[in-house]
GUDREN-990164 format. One line per field, with one value per atom (N, C-alpha, C): residue number from 1; residue in one letter; x, y, z. Coordinates in nm, 2 decimals, padded with zeros to 4 digits, always signed. Layout:
residues N
nufi: [NUM, ...] .
drenro: [A, ...] .
x: [X, ...] .
y: [Y, ...] .
z: [Z, ...] .
END
This chain:
residues 198
nufi: [1, 1, 1, 2, 2, 2, 3, 3, 3, 4, 4, 4, 5, 5, 5, 6, 6, 6, 7, 7, 7, 8, 8, 8, 9, 9, 9, 10, 10, 10, 11, 11, 11, 12, 12, 12, 13, 13, 13, 14, 14, 14, 15, 15, 15, 16, 16, 16, 17, 17, 17, 18, 18, 18, 19, 19, 19, 20, 20, 20, 21, 21, 21, 22, 22, 22, 23, 23, 23, 24, 24, 24, 25, 25, 25, 26, 26, 26, 27, 27, 27, 28, 28, 28, 29, 29, 29, 30, 30, 30, 31, 31, 31, 32, 32, 32, 33, 33, 33, 34, 34, 34, 35, 35, 35, 36, 36, 36, 37, 37, 37, 38, 38, 38, 39, 39, 39, 40, 40, 40, 41, 41, 41, 42, 42, 42, 43, 43, 43, 44, 44, 44, 45, 45, 45, 46, 46, 46, 47, 47, 47, 48, 48, 48, 49, 49, 49, 50, 50, 50, 51, 51, 51, 52, 52, 52, 53, 53, 53, 54, 54, 54, 55, 55, 55, 56, 56, 56, 57, 57, 57, 58, 58, 58, 59, 59, 59, 60, 60, 60, 61, 61, 61, 62, 62, 62, 63, 63, 63, 64, 64, 64, 65, 65, 65, 66, 66, 66, 67, 67, 67, 68, 68, 68, 69, 69, 69, 70, 70, 70, 71, 71, 71, 72, 72, 72, 73, 73, 73, 74, 74, 74, 75, 75, 75, 76, 76, 76, 77, 77, 77, 78, 78, 78, 79, 79, 79, 80, 80, 80, 81, 81, 81, 82, 82, 82, 83, 83, 83, 84, 84, 84, 85, 85, 85, 86, 86, 86, 87, 87, 87, 88, 88, 88, 89, 89, 89, 90, 90, 90, 91, 91, 91, 92, 92, 92, 93, 93, 93, 94, 94, 94, 95, 95, 95, 96, 96, 96, 97, 97, 97, 98, 98, 98, 99, 99, 99, 100, 100, 100, 101, 101, 101, 102, 102, 102, 103, 103, 103, 104, 104, 104, 105, 105, 105, 106, 106, 106, 107, 107, 107, 108, 108, 108, 109, 109, 109, 110, 110, 110, 111, 111, 111, 112, 112, 112, 113, 113, 113, 114, 114, 114, 115, 115, 115, 116, 116, 116, 117, 117, 117, 118, 118, 118, 119, 119, 119, 120, 120, 120, 121, 121, 121, 122, 122, 122, 123, 123, 123, 124, 124, 124, 125, 125, 125, 126, 126, 126, 127, 127, 127, 128, 128, 128, 129, 129, 129, 130, 130, 130, 131, 131, 131, 132, 132, 132, 133, 133, 133, 134, 134, 134, 135, 135, 135, 136, 136, 136, 137, 137, 137, 138, 138, 138, 139, 139, 139, 140, 140, 140, 141, 141, 141, 142, 142, 142, 143, 143, 143, 144, 144, 144, 145, 145, 145, 146, 146, 146, 147, 147, 147, 148, 148, 148, 149, 149, 149, 150, 150, 150, 151, 151, 151, 152, 152, 152, 153, 153, 153, 154, 154, 154, 155, 155, 155, 156, 156, 156, 157, 157, 157, 158, 158, 158, 159, 159, 159, 160, 160, 160, 161, 161, 161, 162, 162, 162, 163, 163, 163, 164, 164, 164, 165, 165, 165, 166, 166, 166, 167, 167, 167, 168, 168, 168, 169, 169, 169, 170, 170, 170, 171, 171, 171, 172, 172, 172, 173, 173, 173, 174, 174, 174, 175, 175, 175, 176, 176, 176, 177, 177, 177, 178, 178, 178, 179, 179, 179, 180, 180, 180, 181, 181, 181, 182, 182, 182, 183, 183, 183, 184, 184, 184, 185, 185, 185, 186, 186, 186, 187, 187, 187, 188, 188, 188, 189, 189, 189, 190, 190, 190, 191, 191, 191, 192, 192, 192, 193, 193, 193, 194, 194, 194, 195, 195, 195, 196, 196, 196, 197, 197, 197, 198, 198, 198] .
drenro: [M, M, M, C, C, C, K, K, K, G, G, G, L, L, L, A, A, A, A, A, A, L, L, L, P, P, P, Q, Q, Q, T, T, T, C, C, C, L, L, L, E, E, E, R, R, R, A, A, A, K, K, K, E, E, E, I, I, I, K, K, K, T, T, T, K, K, K, L, L, L, G, G, G, T, T, T, L, L, L, L, L, L, Q, Q, Q, K, K, K, P, P, P, E, E, E, N, N, N, A, A, A, I, I, I, D, D, D, L, L, L, I, I, I, I, I, I, P, P, P, Y, Y, Y, P, P, P, E, E, E, K, K, K, P, P, P, E, E, E, K, K, K, K, K, K, P, P, P, D, D, D, K, K, K, L, L, L, Q, Q, Q, K, K, K, P, P, P, S, S, S, H, H, H, D, D, D, Q, Q, Q, A, A, A, L, L, L, Q, Q, Q, W, W, W, R, R, R, E, E, E, S, S, S, L, L, L, D, D, D, K, K, K, V, V, V, L, L, L, V, V, V, S, S, S, N, N, N, Y, Y, Y, G, G, G, L, L, L, A, A, A, A, A, A, F, F, F, R, R, R, S, S, S, F, F, F, L, L, L, R, R, R, S, S, S, E, E, E, F, F, F, S, S, S, E, E, E, E, E, E, N, N, N, I, I, I, E, E, E, F, F, F, W, W, W, M, M, M, A, A, A, C, C, C, E, E, E, D, D, D, L, L, L, K, K, K, K, K, K, I, I, I, K, K, K, S, S, S, P, P, P, V, V, V, K, K, K, M, M, M, A, A, A, A, A, A, K, K, K, A, A, A, K, K, K, K, K, K, I, I, I, Y, Y, Y, E, E, E, D, D, D, F, F, F, I, I, I, Q, Q, Q, A, A, A, E, E, E, A, A, A, P, P, P, K, K, K, E, E, E, V, V, V, N, N, N, I, I, I, D, D, D, H, H, H, F, F, F, T, T, T, K, K, K, D, D, D, V, V, V, T, T, T, L, L, L, R, R, R, N, N, N, L, L, L, V, V, V, S, S, S, A, A, A, S, S, S, P, P, P, T, T, T, T, T, T, F, F, F, D, D, D, L, L, L, A, A, A, Q, Q, Q, K, K, K, R, R, R, V, V, V, Y, Y, Y, A, A, A, L, L, L, M, M, M, E, E, E, K, K, K, D, D, D, S, S, S, F, F, F, G, G, G, R, R, R, F, F, F, L, L, L, R, R, R, S, S, S, D, D, D, L, L, L, Y, Y, Y, Q, Q, Q, E, E, E, L, L, L, V, V, V, N, N, N, N, N, N, A, A, A, S, S, S, D, D, D, L, L, L, H, H, H, R, R, R, C, C, C, I, I, I, L, L, L, H, H, H, G, G, G, R, R, R, H, H, H, H, H, H, S, S, S] .
x: [+04.08, +04.15, +04.29, +04.39, +04.52, +04.54, +04.59, +04.61, +04.75, +04.83, +04.97, +05.06, +05.18, +05.28, +05.24, +05.15, +05.11, +05.05, +04.99, +04.93, +05.03, +05.16, +05.26, +05.32, +05.35, +05.42, +05.55, +05.59, +05.71, +05.83, +05.84, +05.95, +05.97, +05.86, +05.87, +05.93, +05.88, +05.93, +06.08, +06.12, +06.27, +06.35, +06.30, +06.37, +06.38, +06.27, +06.27, +06.38, +06.39, +06.49, +06.63, +06.65, +06.78, +06.82, +06.72, +06.75, +06.77, +06.70, +06.72, +06.86, +06.90, +07.03, +07.14, +07.12, +07.23, +07.23, +07.12, +07.12, +07.18, +07.15, +07.22, +07.37, +07.41, +07.56, +07.62, +07.55, +07.60, +07.62, +07.52, +07.53, +07.65, +07.68, +07.78, +07.92, +07.93, +08.06, +08.06, +08.08, +08.07, +08.18, +08.29, +08.40, +08.36, +08.25, +08.20, +08.09, +08.06, +07.94, +07.94, +08.06, +08.06, +08.00, +08.03, +07.98, +07.82, +07.77, +07.63, +07.55, +07.62, +07.56, +07.56, +07.67, +07.68, +07.66, +07.53, +07.50, +07.57, +07.59, +07.64, +07.54, +07.58, +07.48, +07.43, +07.30, +07.25, +07.18, +07.20, +07.13, +06.99, +06.90, +06.76, +06.74, +06.65, +06.63, +06.56, +06.61, +06.54, +06.42, +06.31, +06.19, +06.21, +06.18, +06.20, +06.10, +06.14, +06.04, +05.93, +05.82, +05.70, +05.74, +05.72, +05.76, +05.65, +05.71, +05.62, +05.59, +05.46, +05.42, +05.47, +05.52, +05.57, +05.45, +05.48, +05.38, +05.36, +05.26, +05.24, +05.36, +05.42, +05.53, +05.65, +05.67, +05.78, +05.77, +05.65, +05.62, +05.64, +05.60, +05.62, +05.77, +05.85, +05.99, +06.06, +06.00, +06.06, +06.07, +05.99, +05.99, +06.12, +06.19, +06.31, +06.42, +06.44, +06.55, +06.53, +06.59, +06.59, +06.66, +06.76, +06.82, +06.72, +06.63, +06.53, +06.44, +06.42, +06.34, +06.42, +06.55, +06.63, +06.68, +06.68, +06.72, +06.60, +06.48, +06.36, +06.34, +06.32, +06.30, +06.17, +06.07, +05.94, +05.95, +06.03, +06.05, +06.13, +06.23, +06.31, +06.22, +06.13, +06.04, +05.94, +05.89, +05.79, +05.86, +05.98, +06.05, +06.08, +06.12, +06.16, +06.03, +05.92, +05.80, +05.76, +05.78, +05.75, +05.84, +05.97, +06.06, +06.03, +05.98, +05.94, +05.83, +05.73, +05.62, +05.66, +05.78, +05.84, +05.94, +05.96, +06.06, +06.20, +06.23, +06.37, +06.42, +06.37, +06.41, +06.56, +06.63, +06.77, +06.85, +06.80, +06.88, +06.88, +06.77, +06.77, +06.84, +06.82, +06.89, +07.04, +07.09, +07.23, +07.28, +07.20, +07.24, +07.24, +07.14, +07.14, +07.25, +07.29, +07.40, +07.53, +07.55, +07.67, +07.67, +07.55, +07.55, +07.58, +07.54, +07.57, +07.72, +07.78, +07.92, +08.00, +07.96, +08.03, +08.04, +07.94, +07.93, +08.02, +08.07, +08.14, +08.29, +08.33, +08.47, +08.57, +08.53, +08.62, +08.66, +08.79, +08.83, +08.79, +08.78, +08.74, +08.59, +08.51, +08.37, +08.34, +08.42, +08.41, +08.44, +08.55, +08.58, +08.48, +08.42, +08.32, +08.19, +08.15, +08.03, +08.05, +08.17, +08.20, +08.20, +08.25, +08.24, +08.10, +08.02, +07.87, +07.80, +07.83, +07.76, +07.80, +07.93, +07.98, +07.91, +07.90, +07.84, +07.69, +07.62, +07.48, +07.43, +07.52, +07.47, +07.56, +07.68, +07.77, +07.82, +07.86, +07.92, +07.81, +07.86, +07.77, +07.68, +07.55, +07.45, +07.42, +07.46, +07.43, +07.28, +07.23, +07.09, +07.01, +07.08, +07.01, +07.10, +07.15, +07.24, +07.18, +07.26, +07.23, +07.28, +07.22, +07.25, +07.36, +07.48, +07.60, +07.69, +07.77, +07.85, +07.97, +08.04, +08.16, +08.27, +08.30, +08.40, +08.38, +08.26, +08.23, +08.24, +08.20, +08.22, +08.37, +08.45, +08.60, +08.66, +08.62, +08.68, +08.64, +08.51, +08.46, +08.54, +08.56, +08.64, +08.78, +08.84, +08.98, +08.97, +08.87, +08.86, +08.83, +08.77, +08.74, +08.86, +08.98, +09.10, +09.14, +09.12, +09.14, +09.01, +08.92, +08.79, +08.80, +08.72, +08.71, +08.57, +08.54, +08.41, +08.38, +08.48, +08.46, +08.47, +08.47, +08.49, +08.38, +08.26, +08.15, +08.10, +08.18, +08.14, +08.10, +08.18, +08.15, +08.02, +08.01, +07.89, +07.77, +07.78, +07.67, +07.62, +07.72, +07.68, +07.61, +07.65, +07.58, +07.44, +07.42, +07.29, +07.20, +07.26, +07.18, +07.14, +07.22, +07.19, +07.08, +07.08, +06.98, +06.85, +06.85, +06.72, +06.67, +06.76, +06.72, +06.66, +06.72, +06.68, +06.55, +06.54, +06.43, +06.32, +06.36, +06.25, +06.20, +06.28, +06.23, +06.11, +06.12, +06.01, +05.88, +05.89, +05.78, +05.72, +05.81, +05.77, +05.69, +05.73, +05.66, +05.52, +05.51, +05.38, +05.29, +05.35, +05.28, +05.16, +05.07, +04.95, +05.00, +05.10, +05.16, +05.20, +05.28, +05.32, +05.20, +05.12, +05.01, +04.91, +04.89, +04.80, +04.86, +04.99, +05.06, +05.05, +05.07, +05.07, +04.92, +04.83, +04.69, +04.64, +04.67, +04.63, +04.69, +04.82, +04.89, +04.82, +04.79, +04.72, +04.59, +04.51, +04.38, +04.39, +04.49, +04.51, +04.56, +04.64, +04.69, +04.57, +04.48, +04.36, +04.27, +04.26, +04.17, +04.23, +04.36, +04.42, +04.41, +04.43, +04.42, +04.27, +04.18, +04.04, +03.99, +04.04, +04.00, +04.05, +04.18, +04.23, +04.16, +04.12, +04.05, +03.92, +03.85, +03.72, +03.73, +03.85, +03.85, +03.86] .
y: [+11.65, +11.62, +11.55, +11.59, +11.54, +11.40, +11.31, +11.17, +11.15, +11.25, +11.24, +11.17, +11.13, +11.06, +10.92, +10.86, +10.72, +10.72, +10.84, +10.85, +10.86, +10.90, +10.92, +10.78, +10.77, +10.65, +10.63, +10.50, +10.46, +10.53, +10.54, +10.59, +10.74, +10.81, +10.95, +10.96, +10.87, +10.88, +10.85, +10.75, +10.71, +10.83, +10.89, +11.00, +11.12, +11.14, +11.25, +11.23, +11.10, +11.06, +11.09, +11.05, +11.07, +11.22, +11.30, +11.44, +11.50, +11.46, +11.52, +11.48, +11.36, +11.32, +11.40, +11.41, +11.48, +11.63, +11.69, +11.83, +11.85, +11.75, +11.76, +11.75, +11.65, +11.63, +11.76, +11.82, +11.93, +12.05, +12.07, +12.17, +12.15, +12.03, +12.00, +11.99, +11.95, +11.93, +11.98, +12.11, +12.17, +12.13, +12.07, +12.02, +11.90, +11.83, +11.71, +11.75, +11.87, +11.92, +11.86, +11.85, +11.80, +11.66, +11.57, +11.44, +11.44, +11.54, +11.54, +11.60, +11.70, +11.77, +11.69, +11.62, +11.54, +11.39, +11.35, +11.21, +11.11, +10.99, +10.88, +10.84, +10.81, +10.76, +10.62, +10.61, +10.48, +10.41, +10.28, +10.21, +10.19, +10.20, +10.18, +10.04, +10.02, +09.88, +09.81, +09.69, +09.61, +09.54, +09.53, +09.47, +09.32, +09.27, +09.12, +09.04, +08.92, +08.83, +08.81, +08.77, +08.74, +08.62, +08.64, +08.55, +08.43, +08.32, +08.20, +08.18, +08.17, +08.15, +08.01, +08.00, +07.87, +07.78, +07.65, +07.55, +07.56, +07.49, +07.49, +07.44, +07.33, +07.27, +07.36, +07.43, +07.53, +07.64, +07.69, +07.80, +07.76, +07.64, +07.58, +07.57, +07.53, +07.51, +07.64, +07.76, +07.88, +07.90, +07.83, +07.84, +07.79, +07.70, +07.63, +07.73, +07.83, +07.92, +08.04, +08.15, +08.27, +08.23, +08.15, +08.10, +08.05, +07.97, +07.91, +08.02, +08.13, +08.24, +08.31, +08.34, +08.42, +08.35, +08.22, +08.15, +08.14, +08.16, +08.16, +08.31, +08.32, +08.46, +08.52, +08.43, +08.48, +08.51, +08.42, +08.44, +08.57, +08.59, +08.72, +08.84, +08.83, +08.95, +08.97, +08.86, +08.86, +08.92, +08.87, +08.92, +09.07, +09.11, +09.25, +09.33, +09.29, +09.36, +09.38, +09.27, +09.28, +09.38, +09.38, +09.47, +09.61, +09.63, +09.77, +09.81, +09.72, +09.76, +09.80, +09.75, +09.78, +09.89, +09.95, +10.06, +10.01, +09.89, +09.84, +09.76, +09.81, +09.75, +09.76, +09.86, +09.88, +09.75, +09.67, +09.55, +09.45, +09.43, +09.33, +09.39, +09.52, +09.59, +09.57, +09.59, +09.58, +09.44, +09.34, +09.20, +09.17, +09.21, +09.19, +09.26, +09.38, +09.45, +09.37, +09.32, +09.24, +09.11, +09.05, +08.93, +08.97, +09.08, +09.13, +09.15, +09.21, +09.24, +09.12, +09.01, +08.88, +08.83, +08.87, +08.82, +08.90, +09.02, +09.10, +09.05, +09.04, +08.99, +09.10, +09.22, +09.33, +09.40, +09.41, +09.48, +09.63, +09.69, +09.83, +09.85, +09.76, +09.76, +09.72, +09.63, +09.58, +09.70, +09.77, +09.88, +09.99, +10.02, +10.12, +10.08, +09.95, +09.90, +09.89, +09.86, +09.85, +09.99, +10.09, +10.23, +10.27, +10.24, +10.28, +10.21, +10.08, +10.01, +10.08, +10.11, +10.17, +10.31, +10.39, +10.52, +10.51, +10.41, +10.40, +10.34, +10.24, +10.16, +10.17, +10.20, +10.18, +10.31, +10.41, +10.53, +10.60, +10.68, +10.76, +10.85, +10.85, +10.93, +10.88, +10.76, +10.71, +10.71, +10.73, +10.74, +10.61, +10.49, +10.37, +10.30, +10.37, +10.32, +10.20, +10.09, +09.97, +09.98, +09.91, +09.92, +09.81, +09.86, +09.77, +09.84, +09.77, +09.83, +09.90, +09.98, +10.06, +09.96, +09.86, +09.76, +09.71, +09.67, +09.62, +09.72, +09.85, +09.96, +09.98, +09.98, +10.00, +09.89, +09.76, +09.65, +09.67, +09.70, +09.72, +09.83, +09.94, +10.05, +10.01, +09.93, +09.88, +09.79, +09.70, +09.61, +09.68, +09.80, +09.88, +09.92, +09.93, +09.98, +09.89, +09.76, +09.66, +09.58, +09.63, +09.57, +09.43, +09.34, +09.20, +09.15, +09.03, +08.98, +08.96, +08.96, +08.95, +09.08, +09.19, +09.32, +09.34, +09.30, +09.33, +09.21, +09.10, +08.98, +08.99, +09.06, +09.08, +09.16, +09.27, +09.35, +09.28, +09.20, +09.12, +09.02, +08.95, +08.86, +08.92, +09.04, +09.11, +09.15, +09.20, +09.24, +09.11, +09.01, +08.88, +08.83, +08.84, +08.79, +08.88, +09.01, +09.10, +09.07, +09.04, +09.01, +08.87, +08.78, +08.64, +08.65, +08.73, +08.74, +08.82, +08.93, +09.02, +09.01, +09.03, +09.04, +08.91, +08.80, +08.68, +08.62, +08.62, +08.57, +08.65, +08.78, +08.87, +08.84, +08.81, +08.78, +08.65, +08.55, +08.42, +08.44, +08.54, +08.56, +08.66, +08.72, +08.83, +08.78, +08.87, +08.84, +08.80, +08.86, +08.83, +08.69, +08.64, +08.50, +08.40, +08.44, +08.35, +08.33, +08.44, +08.43, +08.35, +08.36, +08.28, +08.13, +08.10, +07.96, +07.91, +07.99, +07.94, +07.93, +08.03, +08.02, +07.90, +07.88, +07.76, +07.63, +07.63, +07.52, +07.49, +07.59, +07.58, +07.52, +07.57, +07.52, +07.37, +07.34, +07.20, +07.11, +07.15, +07.07, +07.05, +07.16, +07.15, +07.05, +07.05, +06.96, +06.81, +06.79, +06.66, +06.61, +06.71, +06.67, +06.64, +06.71, +06.69, +06.55, +06.52, +06.39, +06.27, +06.30, +06.20, +06.15, +06.25, +06.22, +06.18, +06.18, +06.14, +06.00] .
z: [+13.90, +14.03, +14.00, +14.07, +14.05, +14.11, +14.04, +14.09, +14.15, +14.14, +14.20, +14.11, +14.18, +14.10, +14.05, +14.12, +14.07, +13.93, +13.89, +13.76, +13.65, +13.68, +13.58, +13.53, +13.40, +13.36, +13.43, +13.45, +13.52, +13.46, +13.33, +13.26, +13.30, +13.31, +13.36, +13.50, +13.59, +13.72, +13.73, +13.64, +13.64, +13.58, +13.48, +13.42, +13.51, +13.59, +13.68, +13.79, +13.84, +13.94, +13.89, +13.76, +13.70, +13.69, +13.65, +13.63, +13.77, +13.87, +14.00, +14.05, +14.03, +14.08, +14.00, +13.87, +13.79, +13.83, +13.86, +13.90, +14.04, +14.13, +14.26, +14.25, +14.16, +14.14, +14.08, +13.98, +13.91, +14.01, +14.10, +14.20, +14.30, +14.33, +14.42, +14.36, +14.23, +14.17, +14.03, +14.01, +13.88, +13.79, +13.84, +13.75, +13.67, +13.72, +13.64, +13.55, +13.53, +13.46, +13.31, +13.25, +13.11, +13.10, +13.20, +13.19, +13.20, +13.27, +13.29, +13.18, +13.11, +13.00, +12.87, +12.85, +12.73, +12.77, +12.74, +12.78, +12.70, +12.75, +12.67, +12.57, +12.45, +12.35, +12.40, +12.40, +12.44, +12.32, +12.32, +12.21, +12.25, +12.15, +12.18, +12.22, +12.32, +12.37, +12.26, +12.23, +12.13, +12.20, +12.13, +12.19, +12.21, +12.33, +12.35, +12.27, +12.24, +12.17, +12.26, +12.21, +12.29, +12.39, +12.51, +12.61, +12.63, +12.64, +12.65, +12.80, +12.84, +12.98, +13.02, +13.14, +13.19, +13.22, +13.22, +13.25, +13.41, +13.45, +13.60, +13.67, +13.62, +13.69, +13.69, +13.57, +13.56, +13.66, +13.67, +13.76, +13.91, +13.94, +14.07, +14.10, +14.00, +14.02, +14.06, +14.03, +14.06, +14.22, +14.29, +14.44, +14.50, +14.42, +14.47, +14.49, +14.39, +14.41, +14.31, +14.35, +14.26, +14.13, +14.13, +14.00, +13.90, +13.95, +13.86, +13.80, +13.87, +13.81, +13.71, +13.74, +13.65, +13.52, +13.52, +13.40, +13.30, +13.35, +13.26, +13.21, +13.08, +13.03, +13.09, +13.10, +13.15, +13.30, +13.37, +13.51, +13.54, +13.46, +13.47, +13.45, +13.35, +13.32, +13.43, +13.48, +13.59, +13.72, +13.75, +13.87, +13.86, +13.74, +13.71, +13.73, +13.68, +13.69, +13.84, +13.91, +14.06, +14.13, +14.09, +14.15, +14.12, +13.99, +13.95, +14.04, +14.07, +14.15, +14.30, +14.34, +14.47, +14.47, +14.35, +14.33, +14.36, +14.33, +14.35, +14.22, +14.11, +13.98, +13.96, +14.02, +14.00, +14.03, +14.12, +14.16, +14.05, +13.98, +13.87, +13.75, +13.73, +13.62, +13.63, +13.75, +13.78, +13.75, +13.80, +13.79, +13.64, +13.56, +13.42, +13.34, +13.38, +13.32, +13.34, +13.46, +13.49, +13.41, +13.39, +13.30, +13.16, +13.11, +12.97, +12.96, +13.06, +13.06, +13.04, +13.10, +13.09, +12.95, +12.87, +12.73, +12.63, +12.67, +12.58, +12.57, +12.44, +12.41, +12.39, +12.33, +12.30, +12.43, +12.46, +12.58, +12.58, +12.47, +12.46, +12.50, +12.44, +12.47, +12.61, +12.66, +12.80, +12.90, +12.87, +12.96, +12.96, +12.84, +12.83, +12.90, +12.89, +12.95, +13.11, +13.15, +13.29, +13.35, +13.28, +13.33, +13.34, +13.24, +13.25, +13.36, +13.38, +13.50, +13.63, +13.64, +13.77, +13.79, +13.68, +13.69, +13.72, +13.66, +13.67, +13.81, +13.86, +13.97, +14.10, +14.09, +14.20, +14.27, +14.18, +14.24, +14.33, +14.42, +14.51, +14.43, +14.46, +14.40, +14.25, +14.22, +14.09, +14.06, +13.94, +13.91, +13.95, +13.95, +13.99, +14.09, +14.19, +14.29, +14.36, +14.36, +14.44, +14.58, +14.67, +14.81, +14.84, +14.84, +14.87, +14.97, +15.04, +15.15, +15.08, +15.16, +15.11, +15.07, +15.15, +15.11, +14.97, +14.94, +14.81, +14.70, +14.73, +14.64, +14.61, +14.71, +14.70, +14.61, +14.64, +14.56, +14.42, +14.39, +14.26, +14.18, +14.25, +14.19, +14.16, +14.24, +14.21, +14.09, +14.08, +13.97, +13.84, +13.85, +13.73, +13.65, +13.72, +13.66, +13.54, +13.56, +13.45, +13.43, +13.36, +13.34, +13.29, +13.34, +13.30, +13.32, +13.28, +13.31, +13.46, +13.54, +13.68, +13.76, +13.69, +13.76, +13.87, +13.84, +13.93, +14.01, +14.01, +14.07, +14.22, +14.30, +14.44, +14.46, +14.39, +14.39, +14.34, +14.24, +14.18, +14.28, +14.35, +14.45, +14.57, +14.61, +14.72, +14.68, +14.56, +14.51, +14.49, +14.44, +14.43, +14.57, +14.66, +14.80, +14.86, +14.83, +14.88, +14.81, +14.68, +14.61, +14.66, +14.68, +14.73, +14.87, +14.96, +15.10, +15.11, +15.04, +15.06, +14.96, +14.84, +14.73, +14.69, +14.68, +14.63, +14.71, +14.84, +14.92, +14.89, +14.88, +14.86, +14.72, +14.62, +14.49, +14.49, +14.56, +14.56, +14.63, +14.72, +14.79, +14.71, +14.61, +14.54, +14.45, +14.43, +14.34, +14.20, +14.15, +14.02, +14.01, +14.11, +14.10, +14.13, +14.23, +14.26, +14.15, +14.07, +13.96, +13.85, +13.83, +13.73, +13.76, +13.89, +13.93, +13.92, +13.96, +13.96, +13.82, +13.73, +13.59, +13.52, +13.55, +13.49, +13.54, +13.67, +13.73, +13.67, +13.64, +13.58, +13.44, +13.36, +13.23, +13.24, +13.33, +13.35, +13.38, +13.47, +13.50, +13.38, +13.30, +13.18, +13.08, +13.07, +12.97, +13.02, +13.15, +13.21, +13.20, +13.24, +13.24, +13.09, +13.00, +12.86, +12.81, +12.85, +12.82, +12.88, +13.01, +13.09, +13.02, +12.96, +12.90, +12.76, +12.69, +12.55, +12.53] .
END
């Protein structure tokens, strides 16, 4: 019996979305076909170090603001996992790409990274297009002419505000976050209980 799309790995679904978008663009704009046929070389993702689970207090601090979540490697990974489950992972990927851009020193590498971010997240029909208004898209396109660490600041602020307003509250109410807080709380009680009886 067929289980449908839910049975496919997330990477297959993302790749299928990218291919669909590229084919649609190719059919509409054959003059851009060369960009679609010859993909940009991508560096393989390096495997992250094993993430340290937050303490009960640290997990509770995440409730204070989205910033508290994003500065924690575990928080960022948990929030990203949550967004993936809601099919809106492009928002955090865009935010992370903007943060990476700010760390680049070489103007040539910065320009290439900025172009890739724009093509992946901002331009119409981008494979991971984020939901921002036309004014922000226009400002970002003008900024792209002379790429700098601030090229995507306005767009990044808009996407951050969207995540903060919509996704963050749902993340805090999610089973993922609740289990994390409860498990950390259980561990915290065990430690206190163990100390109390020694």
